[in-house]
C-alpha positions as CSV (number, residue, x, y, z in Angstrom):
1,M,109.5,2.7,-82.0
2,A,109.4,5.2,-78.8
3,P,110.9,8.4,-79.0
4,K,114.0,8.7,-77.4
5,K,114.3,10.6,-74.4
6,K,116.6,13.6,-73.7
7,S,119.2,12.6,-70.8
8,A,118.6,16.1,-68.1
9,K,122.2,17.2,-67.7
10,L,123.2,18.6,-64.8
11,L,125.3,22.1,-64.3
12,R,126.9,23.0,-61.8
13,C,127.7,26.6,-61.0
14,A,130.9,28.4,-62.3
15,T,132.1,29.8,-58.8
16,C,131.1,27.4,-55.9
17,G,129.9,23.7,-57.8
18,E,126.3,24.1,-56.6
19,L,124.2,22.1,-59.0
20,V,122.3,24.8,-60.6
21,T,119.2,24.4,-62.8
22,F,118.1,25.9,-66.7
23,D,114.8,27.6,-65.4
24,G,117.2,29.3,-62.3
25,E,117.0,33.2,-62.2
26,D,120.7,33.4,-62.2
27,F,121.5,30.8,-64.7
28,P,124.7,29.8,-65.3
29,F,125.1,30.7,-61.4
30,C,123.4,29.3,-58.2
31,S,122.7,33.1,-57.2
32,D,123.4,36.9,-57.3
33,R,126.2,36.2,-55.3
34,C,128.1,33.8,-57.5
35,R,127.3,36.2,-60.0
36,K,129.3,38.8,-58.9
37,I,131.9,36.5,-57.4
38,D,132.5,36.2,-61.3
39,L,132.2,39.6,-62.3
40,G,134.5,40.7,-60.4
41,K,137.0,38.5,-61.7
42,W,136.3,39.2,-65.5
43,A,136.9,42.9,-64.0
44,S,140.2,42.5,-62.1
45,G,142.1,40.3,-64.9
46,V,141.8,37.2,-63.4
47,Y,140.1,35.5,-66.4
48,K,141.5,36.5,-69.9
49,I,141.2,35.2,-73.3
50,S,144.3,34.1,-74.2
51,S,143.9,33.2,-77.9
52,P,145.3,35.5,-80.2
53,I,143.3,37.8,-82.6
54,L,143.8,36.3,-86.6
55,D,140.8,37.9,-88.3
56,P,143.1,40.9,-90.2
57,D,140.0,43.3,-90.2
58,V,140.0,42.7,-86.6
59,L,143.9,43.3,-85.9
60,E,143.7,46.4,-88.1
61,D,140.6,48.0,-86.2
62,L,142.7,47.2,-83.0
63,G,145.5,49.0,-84.3
64,A,143.6,52.4,-84.7
65,F,142.6,52.1,-81.0
66,G,145.7,50.4,-79.4
67,G,149.0,52.8,-80.9
68,G,149.5,50.2,-83.4
69,H,149.9,50.9,-87.1
70,N,147.6,50.8,-89.3
71,K,147.7,51.3,-93.3
72,S,146.6,55.4,-93.5
73,S,149.4,55.7,-90.4
74,D,151.9,54.0,-92.1
75,S,152.8,57.2,-94.9
76,H,154.7,59.9,-93.7
77,D,155.5,63.0,-94.7
78,E,159.3,63.7,-95.2
């Protein structure tokens, strides 16, 4: 039985849609320009991660940095 050939997947630049290769210098983008455009979208808030954080340990850590309440700040001296 002959070994199966892997089918080559065509990938497109996330910014402009041009075909890119795996061994390209700017992979997964077609150029440095498209890479910088994508970075700018992240920096300006165009892209967002919208799923909620469900891990209780991560939520507790974020509470300490984001002004939320964590277990140590819940006890108040009266």
